[in-house]
N, CA, C, O and the ligand as a Tripos MOL2 file, in Angstrom:
@<TRIPOS>MOLECULE
protein
  225   223    57     0     0
PROTEIN
NO_CHARGES

@<TRIPOS>ATOM
      1 N           5.5150  -14.3470  -18.1690 N.3       1 MET1
      2 CA          5.7750  -14.7120  -16.7640 C.3       1 MET1
      3 C           7.2410  -14.4740  -16.4480 C.2       1 MET1
      4 O           8.1290  -14.9690  -17.1420 O.2       1 MET1
      5 N           7.4800  -13.7140  -15.3960 N.am      2 GLY2
      6 CA          8.8420  -13.4840  -14.9570 C.3       2 GLY2
      7 C           9.1430  -14.2580  -13.6920 C.2       2 GLY2
      8 O           8.3130  -14.9920  -13.1560 O.2       2 GLY2
      9 N          10.3290  -14.0650  -13.2560 N.am      3 GLN3
     10 CA         10.7790  -14.7220  -12.0410 C.3       3 GLN3
     11 C          10.9380  -13.6720  -10.9510 C.2       3 GLN3
     12 O          11.4440  -12.5800  -11.2090 O.2       3 GLN3
     13 N          10.5180  -13.9910   -9.7530 N.am      4 ILE4
     14 CA         10.7420  -13.0710   -8.6470 C.3       4 ILE4
     15 C          12.1560  -13.3060   -8.1220 C.2       4 ILE4
     16 O          12.5290  -14.4180   -7.7480 O.2       4 ILE4
     17 N          12.9180  -12.2330   -8.1070 N.am      5 VAL5
     18 CA         14.2910  -12.3190   -7.6250 C.3       5 VAL5
     19 C          14.4830  -11.3540   -6.4590 C.2       5 VAL5
     20 O          13.7950  -10.3380   -6.3510 O.2       5 VAL5
     21 N          15.4130  -11.6870   -5.6090 N.am      6 ILE6
     22 CA         15.8140  -10.7770   -4.5340 C.3       6 ILE6
     23 C          17.3160  -10.5700   -4.6230 C.2       6 ILE6
     24 O          18.0220  -11.3140   -5.3030 O.2       6 ILE6
     25 N          17.7840   -9.5680   -3.9380 N.am      7 LYS7
     26 CA         19.2200   -9.3230   -3.8890 C.3       7 LYS7
     27 C          19.7710   -9.9800   -2.6250 C.2       7 LYS7
     28 O          19.3190   -9.6880   -1.5180 O.2       7 LYS7
     29 N          20.7210  -10.8420   -2.7930 N.am      8 CYS8
     30 CA         21.3250  -11.5120   -1.6420 C.3       8 CYS8
     31 C          22.0710  -10.4910   -0.7940 C.2       8 CYS8
     32 O          22.9420   -9.7840   -1.3010 O.2       8 CYS8
     33 N          21.7380  -10.4050    0.5010 N.am      9 PRO9
     34 CA         22.3930   -9.4100    1.3500 C.3       9 PRO9
     35 C          23.8610   -9.7300    1.6330 C.2       9 PRO9
     36 O          24.6140   -8.8560    2.0620 O.2       9 PRO9
     37 N          24.2570  -10.9370    1.4020 N.am     10 THR10
     38 CA         25.6420  -11.3360    1.6500 C.3      10 THR10
     39 C          26.5280  -11.0940    0.4370 C.2      10 THR10
     40 O          27.6250  -10.5490    0.5610 O.2      10 THR10
     41 N          26.0500  -11.4990   -0.7370 N.am     11 THR11
     42 CA         26.8860  -11.4050   -1.9320 C.3      11 THR11
     43 C          26.4850  -10.2500   -2.8430 C.2      11 THR11
     44 O          27.2490   -9.8670   -3.7280 O.2      11 THR11
     45 N          25.2940   -9.6930   -2.6350 N.am     12 GLY12
     46 CA         24.8130   -8.6290   -3.5020 C.3      12 GLY12
     47 C          24.3200   -9.1160   -4.8500 C.2      12 GLY12
     48 O          23.9500   -8.3150   -5.7080 O.2      12 GLY12
     49 N          24.3140  -10.4170   -5.0370 N.am     13 LYS13
     50 CA         23.8530  -10.9670   -6.3140 C.3      13 LYS13
     51 C          22.3460  -11.1370   -6.3040 C.2      13 LYS13
     52 O          21.7340  -11.3210   -5.2520 O.2      13 LYS13
     53 N          21.7620  -11.0740   -7.4770 N.am     14 GLU14
     54 CA         20.3400  -11.3620   -7.5960 C.3      14 GLU14
     55 C          20.1450  -12.8580   -7.6410 C.2      14 GLU14
     56 O          20.8020  -13.5640   -8.4060 O.2      14 GLU14
     57 N          19.2340  -13.3350   -6.8110 N.am     15 VAL15
     58 CA         18.9510  -14.7620   -6.7840 C.3      15 VAL15
     59 C          17.4610  -14.9910   -6.9400 C.2      15 VAL15
     60 O          16.6380  -14.2030   -6.4760 O.2      15 VAL15
     61 N          17.1370  -16.0770   -7.5980 N.am     16 SER16
     62 CA         15.7340  -16.4170   -7.8060 C.3      16 SER16
     63 C          15.1080  -16.9120   -6.5170 C.2      16 SER16
     64 O          15.7360  -17.6320   -5.7410 O.2      16 SER16
     65 N          13.8660  -16.5180   -6.3010 N.am     17 THR17
     66 CA         13.1240  -17.0330   -5.1460 C.3      17 THR17
     67 C          12.4220  -18.3350   -5.4940 C.2      17 THR17
     68 O          11.8640  -18.9970   -4.6190 O.2      17 THR17
     69 N          12.4470  -18.6990   -6.7510 N.am     18 GLY18
     70 CA         11.7130  -19.8880   -7.1780 C.3      18 GLY18
     71 C          10.2420  -19.6230   -7.4220 C.2      18 GLY18
     72 O           9.4910  -20.5250   -7.7910 O.2      18 GLY18
     73 N           9.8320  -18.3670   -7.2140 N.am     19 MET19
     74 CA          8.4430  -17.9870   -7.4500 C.3      19 MET19
     75 C           8.3590  -17.2120   -8.7540 C.2      19 MET19
     76 O           9.2650  -16.4560   -9.1030 O.2      19 MET19
     77 N           7.2780  -17.4070   -9.4540 N.am     20 GLY20
     78 CA          7.0660  -16.6900  -10.7000 C.3      20 GLY20
     79 C           5.9080  -15.7260  -10.5860 C.2      20 GLY20
     80 O           4.9680  -15.9570   -9.8250 O.2      20 GLY20
     81 N           5.9750  -14.6430  -11.3430 N.am     21 ALA21
     82 CA          4.8820  -13.6800  -11.3800 C.3      21 ALA21
     83 C           5.0720  -12.8010  -12.6050 C.2      21 ALA21
     84 O           6.1910  -12.6140  -13.0820 O.2      21 ALA21
     85 N           3.9700  -12.2650  -13.1090 N.am     22 ASP22
     86 CA          4.1440  -11.2090  -14.0930 C.3      22 ASP22
     87 C           4.0270   -9.8770  -13.3590 C.2      22 ASP22
     88 O           3.6630   -9.8350  -12.1840 O.2      22 ASP22
     89 N           4.3330   -8.8030  -14.0540 N.am     23 ALA23
     90 CA          4.4080   -7.5010  -13.3900 C.3      23 ALA23
     91 C           3.0820   -7.1400  -12.7220 C.2      23 ALA23
     92 O           3.0630   -6.5850  -11.6230 O.2      23 ALA23
     93 N           1.9810   -7.4580  -13.3900 N.am     24 ALA24
     94 CA          0.6720   -7.0900  -12.8450 C.3      24 ALA24
     95 C           0.3430   -7.8870  -11.5940 C.2      24 ALA24
     96 O          -0.1540   -7.3270  -10.6170 O.2      24 ALA24
     97 N           0.6100   -9.1690  -11.6120 N.am     25 SER25
     98 CA          0.2870   -9.9610  -10.4180 C.3      25 SER25
     99 C           1.2500   -9.6500   -9.2860 C.2      25 SER25
    100 O           0.8670   -9.6860   -8.1170 O.2      25 SER25
    101 N           2.4930   -9.3470   -9.6220 N.am     26 PHE26
    102 CA          3.4290   -8.9440   -8.5760 C.3      26 PHE26
    103 C           2.9470   -7.6700   -7.8960 C.2      26 PHE26
    104 O           2.9900   -7.5510   -6.6720 O.2      26 PHE26
    105 N           2.4900   -6.7270   -8.7010 N.am     27 ALA27
    106 CA          2.0400   -5.4440   -8.1590 C.3      27 ALA27
    107 C           0.8210   -5.5970   -7.2540 C.2      27 ALA27
    108 O           0.6640   -4.8500   -6.2880 O.2      27 ALA27
    109 N          -0.0370   -6.5590   -7.5650 N.am     28 SER28
    110 CA         -1.2900   -6.6700   -6.8160 C.3      28 SER28
    111 C          -1.2030   -7.6540   -5.6500 C.2      28 SER28
    112 O          -2.1200   -7.7160   -4.8320 O.2      28 SER28
    113 N          -0.1420   -8.4070   -5.5620 N.am     29 ASN29
    114 CA         -0.0040   -9.3650   -4.4690 C.3      29 ASN29
    115 C           0.7960   -8.7930   -3.3160 C.2      29 ASN29
    116 O           1.5970   -7.8730   -3.4790 O.2      29 ASN29
    117 N           0.5580   -9.3610   -2.1550 N.am     30 THR30
    118 CA          1.3690   -9.0330   -0.9900 C.3      30 THR30
    119 C           2.3430  -10.1870   -0.7650 C.2      30 THR30
    120 O           1.9520  -11.3520   -0.6850 O.2      30 THR30
    121 N           3.5800   -9.8390   -0.6700 N.am     31 TYR31
    122 CA          4.5790  -10.8570   -0.3630 C.3      31 TYR31
    123 C           5.2750  -10.4310    0.9200 C.2      31 TYR31
    124 O           5.9420   -9.3960    0.9590 O.2      31 TYR31
    125 N           5.1230  -11.2130    1.9470 N.am     32 SER32
    126 CA          5.8280  -10.8720    3.1740 C.3      32 SER32
    127 C           6.1840  -12.1400    3.9160 C.2      32 SER32
    128 O           5.4470  -13.1260    3.8850 O.2      32 SER32
    129 N           7.2910  -12.1030    4.5660 N.am     33 GLY33
    130 CA          7.7140  -13.2310    5.3690 C.3      33 GLY33
    131 C           8.0430  -14.4750    4.5750 C.2      33 GLY33
    132 O           7.9570  -15.5910    5.0880 O.2      33 GLY33
    133 N           8.4180  -14.2840    3.3240 N.am     34 ASN34
    134 CA          8.8290  -15.4260    2.5180 C.3      34 ASN34
    135 C          10.2900  -15.7480    2.7960 C.2      34 ASN34
    136 O          11.0860  -14.8620    3.1080 O.2      34 ASN34
    137 N          10.6220  -16.9880    2.6810 N.am     35 SER35
    138 CA         12.0250  -17.3460    2.8290 C.3      35 SER35
    139 C          12.4780  -18.1280    1.6120 C.2      35 SER35
    140 O          11.6960  -18.8130    0.9530 O.2      35 SER35
    141 N          13.7490  -18.0040    1.3400 N.am     36 VAL36
    142 CA         14.3230  -18.6680    0.1810 C.3      36 VAL36
    143 C          15.7160  -19.1730    0.5460 C.2      36 VAL36
    144 O          16.4910  -18.5070    1.2320 O.2      36 VAL36
    145 N          15.9900  -20.3490    0.0680 N.am     37 GLN37
    146 CA         17.3640  -20.8550    0.1970 C.3      37 GLN37
    147 C          18.1630  -20.2120   -0.9200 C.2      37 GLN37
    148 O          17.8830  -20.4140   -2.1020 O.2      37 GLN37
    149 N          19.1490  -19.4460   -0.5320 N.am     38 CYS38
    150 CA         19.8760  -18.6190   -1.4860 C.3      38 CYS38
    151 C          20.8380  -19.4590   -2.3250 C.2      38 CYS38
    152 O          21.6270  -20.2430   -1.7970 O.2      38 CYS38
    153 N          20.7540  -19.2770   -3.6400 N.am     39 SER39
    154 CA         21.6410  -20.0360   -4.5150 C.3      39 SER39
    155 C          23.0250  -19.4150   -4.5940 C.2      39 SER39
    156 O          23.9600  -20.0340   -5.1010 O.2      39 SER39
    157 N          23.1570  -18.1870   -4.0920 N.am     40 ALA40
    158 CA         24.4550  -17.5160   -4.1460 C.3      40 ALA40
    159 C          25.3130  -17.8160   -2.9190 C.2      40 ALA40
    160 O          26.5140  -18.0480   -3.0510 O.2      40 ALA40
    161 N          24.7150  -17.8120   -1.7360 N.am     41 CYS41
    162 CA         25.5130  -17.9910   -0.5190 C.3      41 CYS41
    163 C          25.1020  -19.2000    0.3140 C.2      41 CYS41
    164 O          25.7980  -19.5660    1.2610 O.2      41 CYS41
    165 N          23.9750  -19.8220   -0.0320 N.am     42 GLY42
    166 CA         23.5720  -21.0420    0.6530 C.3      42 GLY42
    167 C          22.7800  -20.8130    1.9310 C.2      42 GLY42
    168 O          22.2690  -21.7670    2.5200 O.2      42 GLY42
    169 N          22.6680  -19.5520    2.3720 N.am     43 GLN43
    170 CA         21.8880  -19.2680    3.5640 C.3      43 GLN43
    171 C          20.4120  -19.1550    3.2080 C.2      43 GLN43
    172 O          20.0400  -19.0900    2.0360 O.2      43 GLN43
    173 N          19.5870  -19.1330    4.2340 N.am     44 THR44
    174 CA         18.1660  -18.8840    4.0330 C.3      44 THR44
    175 C          17.8920  -17.4170    4.3210 C.2      44 THR44
    176 O          18.2160  -16.9170    5.3980 O.2      44 THR44
    177 N          17.3000  -16.7340    3.3600 N.am     45 HIS45
    178 CA         16.9610  -15.3290    3.5330 C.3      45 HIS45
    179 C          15.4520  -15.1770    3.6100 C.2      45 HIS45
    180 O          14.7070  -15.8230    2.8720 O.2      45 HIS45
    181 N          15.0200  -14.3200    4.5080 N.am     46 THR46
    182 CA         13.6150  -13.9430    4.5490 C.3      46 THR46
    183 C          13.4630  -12.6480    3.7630 C.2      46 THR46
    184 O          14.2380  -11.7070    3.9350 O.2      46 THR46
    185 N          12.4650  -12.6130    2.9080 N.am     47 TRP47
    186 CA         12.3140  -11.4250    2.0630 C.3      47 TRP47
    187 C          10.8760  -10.9510    2.0540 C.2      47 TRP47
    188 O           9.9350  -11.7180    2.2590 O.2      47 TRP47
    189 N          10.7420   -9.6660    1.8100 N.am     48 ASN48
    190 CA          9.4340   -9.0410    1.6640 C.3      48 ASN48
    191 C           9.3520   -8.4310    0.2710 C.2      48 ASN48
    192 O          10.3310   -8.3840   -0.4730 O.2      48 ASN48
    193 N           8.1700   -7.9730   -0.0480 N.am     49 LYS49
    194 CA          7.9520   -7.4470   -1.3950 C.3      49 LYS49
    195 C           8.9430   -6.3380   -1.7490 C.2      49 LYS49
    196 O           9.3920   -6.2410   -2.8910 O.2      49 LYS49
    197 N           9.2800   -5.5010   -0.7590 N.am     50 ALA50
    198 CA         10.1800   -4.3770   -1.0150 C.3      50 ALA50
    199 C          11.5760   -4.8410   -1.4240 C.2      50 ALA50
    200 O          12.3280   -4.0950   -2.0500 O.2      50 ALA50
    201 N          11.9120   -6.0680   -1.0690 N.am     51 ASP51
    202 CA         13.2410   -6.6010   -1.3970 C.3      51 ASP51
    203 C          13.2850   -7.2310   -2.7780 C.2      51 ASP51
    204 O          14.3570   -7.5470   -3.2930 O.2      51 ASP51
    205 N          12.1300   -7.4100   -3.3680 N.am     52 ALA52
    206 CA         12.0280   -8.2550   -4.5430 C.3      52 ALA52
    207 C          11.6830   -7.4600   -5.7940 C.2      52 ALA52
    208 O          11.1660   -6.3450   -5.7240 O.2      52 ALA52
    209 N          11.9810   -8.0630   -6.9350 N.am     53 ARG53
    210 CA         11.5070   -7.5000   -8.1860 C.3      53 ARG53
    211 C          11.2670   -8.6500   -9.1590 C.2      53 ARG53
    212 O          11.7080   -9.7780   -8.9420 O.2      53 ARG53
    213 N          10.5620   -8.3310  -10.2280 N.am     54 VAL54
    214 CA         10.2850   -9.3450  -11.2390 C.3      54 VAL54
    215 C          11.2910   -9.1910  -12.3590 C.2      54 VAL54
    216 O          11.4720   -8.1140  -12.9290 O.2      54 VAL54
    217 N          11.9260  -10.2860  -12.6500 N.am     55 LYS55
    218 CA         12.9140  -10.3050  -13.7220 C.3      55 LYS55
    219 C          12.2950  -11.0650  -14.9010 C.2      55 LYS55
    220 O          11.8270  -12.1920  -14.7430 O.2      55 LYS55
    221 N          12.2950  -10.4610  -16.0360 N.am     56 ASP56
    222 CA         11.6970  -11.1050  -17.2130 C.3      56 ASP56
    223 C          12.5850  -12.2170  -17.7510 C.2      56 ASP56
    224 O          12.2350  -12.8640  -18.7380 O.2      56 ASP56
    225 ZN         22.4290  -15.1120   -0.0590 Zn       57 ZN57
@<TRIPOS>BOND
     1     1     2 1
     2     2     3 1
     3     3     4 2
     4     3     5 am
     5     5     6 1
     6     6     7 1
     7     7     8 2
     8     7     9 am
     9     9    10 1
    10    10    11 1
    11    11    12 2
    12    11    13 am
    13    13    14 1
    14    14    15 1
    15    15    16 2
    16    15    17 am
    17    17    18 1
    18    18    19 1
    19    19    20 2
    20    19    21 am
    21    21    22 1
    22    22    23 1
    23    23    24 2
    24    23    25 am
    25    25    26 1
    26    26    27 1
    27    27    28 2
    28    27    29 am
    29    29    30 1
    30    30    31 1
    31    31    32 2
    32    31    33 am
    33    33    34 1
    34    34    35 1
    35    35    36 2
    36    35    37 am
    37    37    38 1
    38    38    39 1
    39    39    40 2
    40    39    41 am
    41    41    42 1
    42    42    43 1
    43    43    44 2
    44    43    45 am
    45    45    46 1
    46    46    47 1
    47    47    48 2
    48    47    49 am
    49    49    50 1
    50    50    51 1
    51    51    52 2
    52    51    53 am
    53    53    54 1
    54    54    55 1
    55    55    56 2
    56    55    57 am
    57    57    58 1
    58    58    59 1
    59    59    60 2
    60    59    61 am
    61    61    62 1
    62    62    63 1
    63    63    64 2
    64    63    65 am
    65    65    66 1
    66    66    67 1
    67    67    68 2
    68    67    69 am
    69    69    70 1
    70    70    71 1
    71    71    72 2
    72    71    73 am
    73    73    74 1
    74    74    75 1
    75    75    76 2
    76    75    77 am
    77    77    78 1
    78    78    79 1
    79    79    80 2
    80    79    81 am
    81    81    82 1
    82    82    83 1
    83    83    84 2
    84    83    85 am
    85    85    86 1
    86    86    87 1
    87    87    88 2
    88    87    89 am
    89    89    90 1
    90    90    91 1
    91    91    92 2
    92    91    93 am
    93    93    94 1
    94    94    95 1
    95    95    96 2
    96    95    97 am
    97    97    98 1
    98    98    99 1
    99    99   100 2
   100    99   101 am
   101   101   102 1
   102   102   103 1
   103   103   104 2
   104   103   105 am
   105   105   106 1
   106   106   107 1
   107   107   108 2
   108   107   109 am
   109   109   110 1
   110   110   111 1
   111   111   112 2
   112   111   113 am
   113   113   114 1
   114   114   115 1
   115   115   116 2
   116   115   117 am
   117   117   118 1
   118   118   119 1
   119   119   120 2
   120   119   121 am
   121   121   122 1
   122   122   123 1
   123   123   124 2
   124   123   125 am
   125   125   126 1
   126   126   127 1
   127   127   128 2
   128   127   129 am
   129   129   130 1
   130   130   131 1
   131   131   132 2
   132   131   133 am
   133   133   134 1
   134   134   135 1
   135   135   136 2
   136   135   137 am
   137   137   138 1
   138   138   139 1
   139   139   140 2
   140   139   141 am
   141   141   142 1
   142   142   143 1
   143   143   144 2
   144   143   145 am
   145   145   146 1
   146   146   147 1
   147   147   148 2
   148   147   149 am
   149   149   150 1
   150   150   151 1
   151   151   152 2
   152   151   153 am
   153   153   154 1
   154   154   155 1
   155   155   156 2
   156   155   157 am
   157   157   158 1
   158   158   159 1
   159   159   160 2
   160   159   161 am
   161   161   162 1
   162   162   163 1
   163   163   164 2
   164   163   165 am
   165   165   166 1
   166   166   167 1
   167   167   168 2
   168   167   169 am
   169   169   170 1
   170   170   171 1
   171   171   172 2
   172   171   173 am
   173   173   174 1
   174   174   175 1
   175   175   176 2
   176   175   177 am
   177   177   178 1
   178   178   179 1
   179   179   180 2
   180   179   181 am
   181   181   182 1
   182   182   183 1
   183   183   184 2
   184   183   185 am
   185   185   186 1
   186   186   187 1
   187   187   188 2
   188   187   189 am
   189   189   190 1
   190   190   191 1
   191   191   192 2
   192   191   193 am
   193   193   194 1
   194   194   195 1
   195   195   196 2
   196   195   197 am
   197   197   198 1
   198   198   199 1
   199   199   200 2
   200   199   201 am
   201   201   202 1
   202   202   203 1
   203   203   204 2
   204   203   205 am
   205   205   206 1
   206   206   207 1
   207   207   208 2
   208   207   209 am
   209   209   210 1
   210   210   211 1
   211   211   212 2
   212   211   213 am
   213   213   214 1
   214   214   215 1
   215   215   216 2
   216   215   217 am
   217   217   218 1
   218   218   219 1
   219   219   220 2
   220   219   221 am
   221   221   222 1
   222   222   223 1
   223   223   224 2
@<TRIPOS>SUBSTRUCTURE
     1 MET1         2 RESIDUE 1 A MET
     2 GLY2         6 RESIDUE 1 A GLY
     3 GLN3        10 RESIDUE 1 A GLN
     4 ILE4        14 RESIDUE 1 A ILE
     5 VAL5        18 RESIDUE 1 A VAL
     6 ILE6        22 RESIDUE 1 A ILE
     7 LYS7        26 RESIDUE 1 A LYS
     8 CYS8        30 RESIDUE 1 A CYS
     9 PRO9        34 RESIDUE 1 A PRO
    10 THR10       38 RESIDUE 1 A THR
    11 THR11       42 RESIDUE 1 A THR
    12 GLY12       46 RESIDUE 1 A GLY
    13 LYS13       50 RESIDUE 1 A LYS
    14 GLU14       54 RESIDUE 1 A GLU
    15 VAL15       58 RESIDUE 1 A VAL
    16 SER16       62 RESIDUE 1 A SER
    17 THR17       66 RESIDUE 1 A THR
    18 GLY18       70 RESIDUE 1 A GLY
    19 MET19       74 RESIDUE 1 A MET
    20 GLY20       78 RESIDUE 1 A GLY
    21 ALA21       82 RESIDUE 1 A ALA
    22 ASP22       86 RESIDUE 1 A ASP
    23 ALA23       90 RESIDUE 1 A ALA
    24 ALA24       94 RESIDUE 1 A ALA
    25 SER25       98 RESIDUE 1 A SER
    26 PHE26      102 RESIDUE 1 A PHE
    27 ALA27      106 RESIDUE 1 A ALA
    28 SER28      110 RESIDUE 1 A SER
    29 ASN29      114 RESIDUE 1 A ASN
    30 THR30      118 RESIDUE 1 A THR
    31 TYR31      122 RESIDUE 1 A TYR
    32 SER32      126 RESIDUE 1 A SER
    33 GLY33      130 RESIDUE 1 A GLY
    34 ASN34      134 RESIDUE 1 A ASN
    35 SER35      138 RESIDUE 1 A SER
    36 VAL36      142 RESIDUE 1 A VAL
    37 GLN37      146 RESIDUE 1 A GLN
    38 CYS38      150 RESIDUE 1 A CYS
    39 SER39      154 RESIDUE 1 A SER
    40 ALA40      158 RESIDUE 1 A ALA
    41 CYS41      162 RESIDUE 1 A CYS
    42 GLY42      166 RESIDUE 1 A GLY
    43 GLN43      170 RESIDUE 1 A GLN
    44 THR44      174 RESIDUE 1 A THR
    45 HIS45      178 RESIDUE 1 A HIS
    46 THR46      182 RESIDUE 1 A THR
    47 TRP47      186 RESIDUE 1 A TRP
    48 ASN48      190 RESIDUE 1 A ASN
    49 LYS49      194 RESIDUE 1 A LYS
    50 ALA50      198 RESIDUE 1 A ALA
    51 ASP51      202 RESIDUE 1 A ASP
    52 ALA52      206 RESIDUE 1 A ALA
    53 ARG53      210 RESIDUE 1 A ARG
    54 VAL54      214 RESIDUE 1 A VAL
    55 LYS55      218 RESIDUE 1 A LYS
    56 ASP56      222 RESIDUE 1 A ASP
    57 ZN57       225 GROUP 0 **** ****
């Protein structure tokens, strides 16, 4: 099980979305319109699957 991370548009750092997935479930799921409180900059970011990746 990996962690779904996105790249913070403000700091460029990878931040955890707090959601977990393995590569197969990430590939088969649709993720859209999710929001996350960013641990890097403190703002709330809305992210879609294209913004995200699974980090082991
Ligand atoms: Zn951020």
